[in-house]
C-alpha positions in Angstrom: -30.0 179.0 -124.4 -28.0 177.3 -121.9 -27.9 178.7 -118.2 -25.2 178.0 -115.3 -24.6 178.6 -111.7 -21.4 179.6 -110.2 -20.8 179.4 -106.8 -18.7 182.2 -105.7 -17.6 183.8 -102.5 -20.6 185.7 -100.9 -20.2 189.6 -101.3 -18.1 188.9 -104.6 -20.9 188.6 -106.9 -20.9 192.2 -108.2 -17.5 191.6 -109.0 -17.0 188.7 -110.2 -20.5 189.4 -113.0 -18.2 192.6 -114.4 -15.0 190.7 -114.6 -16.2 187.8 -116.2 -18.6 190.0 -118.3 -15.5 191.8 -119.8 -13.3 188.2 -120.4 -15.8 186.2 -121.6 -17.2 188.7 -124.3 -13.7 189.3 -125.0 -12.7 185.6 -125.5 -16.2 184.4 -126.8 -16.8 187.3 -129.3 -20.7 187.3 -128.2 -23.3 189.0 -125.9 -22.9 187.0 -122.4 -25.3 187.8 -120.1 -24.2 187.3 -116.4 -26.6 188.0 -113.5 -26.4 187.8 -109.6 -30.1 187.5 -108.5 -31.2 190.5 -106.6 -34.2 191.4 -104.6 -36.2 194.7 -103.6 -37.3 194.6 -100.4 -40.1 196.2 -98.8 -38.0 197.4 -95.3 -39.7 199.6 -92.5 -37.0 201.7 -90.4 -38.6 204.4 -87.9 -41.8 203.4 -88.9 -41.5 204.4 -92.4 -41.4 202.4 -95.5 -38.2 202.3 -97.6 -37.2 199.8 -100.4 -33.5 197.6 -100.1 -31.6 195.4 -102.8 -30.9 192.5 -101.0 -29.1 189.1 -102.8 -31.5 186.6 -103.6 -29.2 183.6 -103.3 -25.6 185.0 -101.9 -22.8 183.1 -103.7 -24.2 182.6 -106.4 -24.4 183.8 -110.5 -26.0 182.7 -113.0 -24.9 182.5 -116.9 -26.1 182.3 -119.8 -24.7 181.9 -123.2 -26.0 180.2 -126.8 -26.6 176.6 -127.0 -23.6 176.3 -129.9 -21.4 178.2 -127.3 -19.1 175.6 -125.0 -18.6 176.7 -121.5 -14.9 178.3 -121.1 -14.2 176.8 -117.8 -10.6 178.1 -118.1 -11.7 181.4 -117.7 -14.0 180.3 -114.1 -10.9 179.0 -113.0 -8.9 182.3 -113.6 -11.6 184.2 -112.0 -10.7 185.4 -108.4 -13.2 184.6 -105.9 -15.0 181.9 -108.5 -14.9 178.8 -106.9 -16.4 176.3 -109.1 -20.0 175.8 -112.1 -22.4 173.8 -110.1 -22.9 170.4 -111.7 -25.8 167.8 -112.8 -26.1 164.9 -110.8 -24.6 163.2 -114.4 -21.7 165.7 -114.8 -23.2 167.7 -117.5 -22.8 171.7 -116.8 -26.1 173.4 -118.1 -28.8 173.7 -115.5 -32.0 170.7 -116.2 -35.3 170.3 -114.9 -36.4 172.8 -111.9 -32.8 174.4 -111.5 -33.0 175.3 -115.2 -36.7 176.9 -114.7 -35.1 179.0 -111.6 -32.4 180.1 -113.6 -34.6 181.1 -116.3 -37.4 182.8 -114.1 -34.2 185.0 -112.8 -33.4 185.8 -116.2 -36.8 186.8 -117.7 -36.7 189.2 -114.3 -33.5 190.8 -115.5 -31.9 189.4 -112.3 -33.4 191.8 -110.1 -36.7 190.5 -108.5 -39.1 193.6 -107.3 -41.9 193.1 -105.2 -45.1 191.6 -106.9 -48.8 192.8 -106.5 -51.2 190.3 -104.5 -54.5 191.0 -103.0 -55.6 188.9 -100.0 -59.1 187.5 -100.0 -61.1 186.1 -97.4 -59.9 183.0 -95.2 -56.4 184.9 -96.3 -56.2 183.6 -100.0 -53.1 185.3 -101.5 -54.2 186.3 -105.4 -51.1 187.4 -107.1 -52.0 190.2 -109.0 -48.5 191.1 -111.1 -45.1 190.9 -110.5 -41.9 188.1 -110.4 -44.5 185.7 -108.3 -47.2 185.2 -111.2 -44.5 183.0 -113.2 -42.6 181.4 -110.6 -42.8 177.9 -110.4 -42.9 177.9 -106.6 -45.1 177.4 -103.7 -46.1 180.0 -100.8 -45.7 178.7 -97.9 -46.0 181.7 -95.5 -47.2 185.1 -95.3 -46.3 188.3 -93.7 -48.4 191.2 -94.0 -47.4 193.3 -91.1 -43.4 192.9 -92.9 -45.3 192.9 -96.6 -43.2 189.7 -97.1 -43.9 186.1 -98.6 -42.3 183.0 -98.2 -41.5 180.7 -101.3 -40.5 177.4 -101.4 -39.0 176.5 -104.7 -36.4 173.5 -105.5 -32.7 174.3 -106.5 -29.7 172.5 -106.7 -31.9 168.8 -105.8 -33.1 170.5 -102.4 -36.0 172.7 -100.9 -35.3 176.2 -100.7 -36.9 178.7 -99.2 -37.0 182.7 -99.7 -38.7 185.3 -98.3 -39.9 188.0 -100.9 -41.7 191.4 -100.7 -45.0 191.9 -101.8 -47.6 195.7 -102.1 -50.8 194.2 -101.0 -53.4 195.9 -102.9 -56.2 194.9 -100.7 -55.3 197.9 -98.2 -56.6 200.1 -101.1 -54.1 200.6 -103.2 -55.1 200.4 -107.3 -54.7 196.9 -109.1 
C-alpha cells in the first residue's frame, strides 16, 4: 500500500475527505482510504475531565492506495481547498522513510489517536502499557501529569514535529 499526504485548507479537512472519497471511489473503482488524523484529548473544564476530538496535524490529510493504482493528481487539482500533494526530495509522490512510518501509524489507528495508558515508575520513568504511543516511533520529550498529556517528537516532512497527546495515568490506582 502507498500512502500520500495532501496539504489542504486548515478547517476544511473533513469536507475534503468526504469529497475525495466519493470522487476517487467513483473514478478508480476501488476502495480508497482517506484519513484526517485526529486525536482524543483529555480536557479539564470547571474541575471536570472530559474528552474532546482535535486535529492531530491541521491542514493535512492522508490518502492510502494500492501499489498498483497510479495516484490521480487531476482529482486533487479539481478539489476545492486542496493545495497540493507533498513530494519527496526526489519528486516522487508516495511517502517514504519516517513520513511513511508515521502515515502507516495513523492508518493502523484508523485516523483517530486515543489516549494511551501509561504508568509512571520511580524517577518519572514512563512505561506505556497500551494505546497508540506503544507503537509510535517517536520520543516522549515532556510529561505533564497535571493535564494528563505527553509531548512526543518525531520526524515528518524532513523536520522534527512535536505534538501533545493525552494519556490515562494508571499510577493513580486505575486497573491495568
